[in-house]
C-alpha positions, 0 to 999 in steps of 0.5 A: 471487497478486500484491501488488495481489491481496492488498489487498482493496479497490483502489477509491480515492476522490480527496480534497483536502487541505482535505477531509482537514483538515476531515473527518479523523474521517470519513476515518479511519472509512472507512479502517477500513472498508477504503476507499483514499484518494488525496490531491490537492494542487492536482489533483496526487496527493501521497499515498495513505491505505490501511487499516492492515491493507493496509499490514501486508500490503504490509510482509509482502510486501516482506519475503517478496520480499527473502527470495526475492531473497536465496535467488535470489542464493545459488542463482546464486552456487552455479551459478557455482561 
């Protein structure tokens, strides 16, 4: 399964920095429900807010991929011998 496939809700909603400042509590509740928010500043995307659960999954996947890369490098070194 791909990294994106492991994150449950990729339906993103664009919000402005003003909305973020004015509706922080509402936005945090939506994050808790699994919503993803793309923050825009002057119509340019500057950041993404994702649920903490999804963030932890991404961290775990990064660690897993690092371990896989180390394993592959070790196997390649053994092949060179």
